[in-house]
C-alpha positions, 0 to 999 in steps of 0.5 A, spaced: 641 492 580 645 488 575 650 494 574 651 494 582 652 487 583 657 487 577 660 493 581 660 490 587 663 483 584 669 488 581 670 491 588 671 484 591 675 481 586 680 488 587 680 487 594 682 480 594 687 481 589 690 486 594 690 482 600 693 476 596 699 481 594 699 484 601 703 478 603 705 475 610 711 478 613 713 472 617 713 468 611 717 473 607 722 473 613 723 466 611 724 468 604 729 473 605 733 467 608 735 466 601 738 474 600 741 474 607 747 471 605 749 477 601 744 483 603 744 486 610 737 490 612 740 494 618 741 501 619 748 501 619 753 503 614 755 496 612 754 492 606 755 485 605 757 482 598 750 486 596 748 493 598 745 494 605 737 494 603 735 498 609 731 504 606 731 501 599 723 503 598 723 509 594 731 510 593 734 511 587 738 504 584 745 504 585 746 509 591 748 505 597 754 509 600 760 505 600 758 499 595 761 498 588 755 497 583 756 494 576 757 499 570 750 496 568 747 498 575 750 505 575 747 506 568 740 504 570 741 508 576 743 514 571 737 513 567 732 514 573 731 506 576 728 507 583 726 502 587 719 501 589 714 496 589 713 494 582 721 495 580 723 491 586 718 485 584 720 485 577 728 485 580 727 479 585 723 475 580 728 476 574 734 480 576 737 480 569 731 482 566 731 489 570 739 489 570 742 485 564 749 485 566 748 486 573 753 483 578 747 480 582 748 472 581 741 470 584 736 467 579 730 470 582 724 468 585 719 464 581 713 463 586 708 469 586 706 468 593 714 468 595 715 475 592 708 477 595 711 475 602 718 478 601 715 484 599 711 485 605 717 483 609 722 488 605 717 494 606 717 493 614 724 491 615 727 496 611 723 502 613 727 507 616 724 509 623 720 515 624 
């Protein structure tokens, strides 16, 4: 019985952690307001000061057509850097830790809840239409 109870508690803790990481899309939209000065998220060929983020999930870094990436971002892309949940979380938390000589001037988000919310928003807003 003790093993079953401990297993159940572990499952509940994992579910709670996943729910916490899931984030709030609407709150993430508000967090994205900090990004909007440089990044677009629409299905157009336009880039801003930063690359358009449409379709970023699963895309190899440095591949947005028409955007001029820093040499360091190009090196990281050539080494296989791909944008997924883990790499984007690390990048928005501290861009210089992921691409040390990159041109991103944003210092990063320090609040884990804001990162979770932003990730929920980006997952929805940048997903190509099916």
